[in-house]
N, C-alpha and C positions, 0 to 999 in steps of 0.2 A: 150725882154719884161720881166718885173719883175712880178713874181707871188709869192703868199704865199703858201708854202707847209709845212705842219706840224708845223705851227707857225713860220716859217722862210721865209724871203723874199729871193728868189733866182732868178738869171737871167737865162732865157731860150731863145734859139733861136726860129725862126719861126716854126721849126719842133718839138719843145718841148724838145730838148736836153739841158742839163745844159751847160752854157757857160763856167763856171769854175768848173772843176771836184772836186775842194776842197770844194765846197758847198754841196757835197754829204754827207749823213748820212744814217744810217739804217732806220730812220723815213722817210727820203726823198724817199728812195728806196721803202718802203712799200706804200707810197702815189702814186708814179709813177706806181707801179705794179697794184694798185687798179684802177688807171686811165686807165691802159691798159686792165683792165678786168681780171686780174690774181689774184689768191690767192697766196700770197707770202709764199711758203712752205720752209721747210728746204732744199729741193733739189735746189730751186731757190737761196736761200741764199748761199749755197756752191759754186754754179757756179759764182754768183755775187762776192763772196769773192775771188775766184780765179782770176777773171777779175780785181778786184781792186788791188790785190797783184801784178799781172803781170804789171799793170800800174805803181805802185810804184817802182817795181824792174827795169823795162826796160824803163820807161818814155814814153811809147806809149801803146795804147790799143792793146789787143791781137786780132790777126786775129782769125776768127771762127775755123780754123783748129787746133789752139793751145787749144781752149776750148774743141773741140772734142777729141783731144789727152788726155787732162786731164780727161775727162769723161771715155774714153776707158781704160786708164792705172790706174789712181789714184782712180777712183770710181768703177773700175772693170766691166765696161759695154761692153768692147770689141767692136765687130762689131755693136752693138746696139747703140753706143754712138751718132752718128749723128742723128738718129731717136729720141733719147731721148732729145737731145737739142731742136729739133723742136717740140717735144711734149710739152715740158715745155714752150717754147716761140713760139707759133703757128704762129705768124705774122712775125717771122724771128729774126735772131740774131741781125741784125743792128737795126731793128725797135723796138724791145722790150728789148732784153738783154742789149745792149749798152746803151739804154736810161735809163733803171732802174739802171744800174751800175754807172750812172752819168758821162759817157764818152761823149766826144764831138762827134758830128755826124761824123761817118767815111766817108771818101771820097768814095773810092771803095776798096773792097778787096774780097778775096775768102769768100764764105759763108759756107765753110766746104767741 
């Protein structure tokens, strides 16, 4: 289905994920976060930025365990990383973080 987000027409699947990750922008992310009931904070932006960078570098979306590792090591959260990920995205990594990052709907993977 085509929808207008932040003045842009983008294609989303039936679950609300972007069909084409290149349609993503910071404005699209903010609109998707608002739609999900989240305040799009700097913490969210850093995680989404990591996810987008991972996608560009590896050609695939990062599994949640890579995001948890990023939080633990690069953001210095250690063993609190997994809890922080789910505090920021309370409805889950796939349901909120992947959608806001403009990634296609993941089939199945580890949730962290």
